[in-house]
C-alpha positions in Angstrom: -96.5 92.0 -267.2 -96.4 94.2 -270.2 -99.3 96.4 -271.5 -100.2 97.9 -274.8 -98.7 101.3 -275.1 -101.1 104.0 -274.0 -103.7 101.6 -272.4 -102.7 102.1 -268.8 -104.2 105.2 -267.2 -102.9 107.0 -264.1 -102.1 105.0 -261.0 -104.7 105.0 -258.3 -104.1 107.2 -255.3 -104.9 106.0 -251.8 -107.9 108.3 -251.5 -109.5 106.8 -254.6 -108.9 103.3 -253.2 -110.5 104.3 -249.9 -113.5 105.9 -251.7 -114.0 102.8 -253.8 -113.8 100.5 -250.8 -116.2 102.7 -248.9 -118.7 103.1 -251.8 -118.8 99.4 -252.6 -118.3 98.0 -249.0 -115.2 95.9 -249.9 -111.6 95.7 -248.9 -109.4 95.2 -251.9 -106.5 92.7 -251.7 -103.1 94.4 -251.1 -101.7 92.7 -254.3 -104.6 94.0 -256.4 -104.0 97.6 -255.1 -100.3 97.2 -255.9 -101.3 95.9 -259.4 -103.4 99.1 -260.0 -100.3 101.2 -259.5 -98.9 99.9 -262.8 -101.8 98.1 -264.6 -104.8 100.3 -264.1 -107.0 99.8 -267.2 -104.1 98.0 -269.0 -104.4 95.8 -272.1 -102.0 93.0 -271.4 -99.7 91.9 -274.2 -97.9 89.3 -272.2 -99.3 87.0 -269.4 -102.8 87.5 -270.7 -104.3 84.0 -270.7 -105.2 81.3 -268.2 -106.8 78.0 -268.4 -110.2 77.2 -266.9 -111.7 73.8 -267.3 -109.2 72.9 -270.1 -110.3 76.1 -272.0 -107.9 79.0 -272.5 -109.4 82.3 -271.5 -107.9 85.6 -272.7 -107.9 88.9 -270.8 -108.9 91.8 -273.1 -108.3 94.5 -270.6 -108.1 95.1 -266.9 -110.7 97.4 -265.5 -109.8 100.6 -263.7 -110.6 102.7 -260.7 -110.5 106.3 -261.5 -112.1 109.6 -260.5 -110.8 111.4 -263.6 -111.0 110.4 -267.2 -108.9 111.6 -270.1 -110.6 112.7 -273.4 -110.7 109.1 -274.6 -114.3 108.2 -273.7 -113.8 104.5 -274.4 -111.9 104.1 -271.2 -114.9 105.1 -269.2 -116.7 101.9 -270.0 -113.7 100.0 -268.4 -114.1 101.6 -265.0 -115.3 99.1 -262.4 -118.0 101.4 -261.3 -119.4 101.8 -264.8 -119.3 98.1 -265.4 -121.1 97.5 -262.1 -123.8 100.0 -263.0 -124.4 98.1 -266.2 -124.6 94.6 -264.8 -124.8 95.1 -261.0 -127.9 93.0 -260.3 -126.4 90.1 -262.2 -123.3 90.2 -259.9 -125.1 89.5 -256.6 -127.5 86.9 -255.3 -128.9 89.1 -252.6 -131.6 91.8 -253.1 -130.5 93.6 -249.9 -126.8 94.0 -250.8 -125.1 97.3 -250.0 -122.0 97.4 -252.1 -120.7 94.6 -254.2 -120.4 90.9 -253.6 -118.6 90.1 -256.9 -116.3 92.9 -258.2 -115.3 92.8 -261.9 -111.6 93.5 -262.4 -110.9 92.4 -266.0 -112.9 92.0 -269.2 -112.4 88.6 -271.0 -112.7 87.9 -274.7 -116.3 87.0 -275.2 -118.1 89.2 -272.7 -117.3 87.5 -269.4 -115.4 89.1 -266.5 -112.7 88.1 -264.1 -114.0 89.1 -260.6 -113.1 89.2 -257.0 -115.7 87.1 -255.2 -116.4 88.3 -251.6 -119.5 86.1 -251.1 -117.7 83.5 -248.9 -115.1 85.7 -247.3 -115.2 89.5 -247.0 -111.5 89.6 -246.1 -110.0 87.3 -248.7 -111.9 87.2 -252.0 -111.5 84.4 -254.5 -111.0 85.1 -258.1 -113.7 83.8 -260.4 -115.0 84.1 -263.9 -118.5 85.6 -264.1 -120.5 84.1 -267.0 -122.5 86.8 -268.7 -124.7 84.3 -270.7 -125.7 82.2 -267.8 -126.1 84.9 -265.1 -129.4 86.5 -264.4 -130.6 89.2 -262.0 -129.7 88.1 -258.5 -128.4 84.8 -259.9 -124.7 85.2 -260.8 -123.0 82.2 -262.3 -119.3 82.0 -261.6 -116.5 79.6 -261.8 -113.5 79.5 -259.5 -110.1 80.4 -261.0 -107.9 81.0 -258.0 -108.2 81.3 -254.2 -106.6 84.8 -254.2 -105.5 87.6 -256.5 -101.8 86.6 -255.9 -102.6 83.0 -257.1 -104.4 84.4 -260.1 -101.4 86.4 -261.2 -99.3 83.2 -261.0 -101.7 81.4 -263.4 -101.4 83.9 -266.1 -99.4 82.7 -269.2 -97.2 84.6 -271.6 -98.1 84.8 -275.2 
């Protein structure tokens, strides 16, 4: 996968991954952690679309995990933790949740997000699209895209 020049930020070190997993009470898929080593916050210029219900969806940017930001403040809004703080109660259907049930990993054109969905299986999250217009506090509306992050990457098309 190719990314727009200058869009990818530093790769994520293992300590940042462990901190993220601990803070949000999730275990990130191995392939997703590998992806972060070369695509952290990247804007894809190839393999950036997939079909969902006969509708093509376009990835604007992958979200990032980072403890340090460069001077470009716009990248801060693409940090998973920042996105979660903005829409967190719309990403879970439980009021007693510690951590995240639905973890946003990519922003889609139109305001929705590609997410890892841990609600059915804490060890093997599915990949879903979270619908920002239909979701409400403690009532996320998602649509299944793939049964794993690996499968999701295989669905992405070149343009």
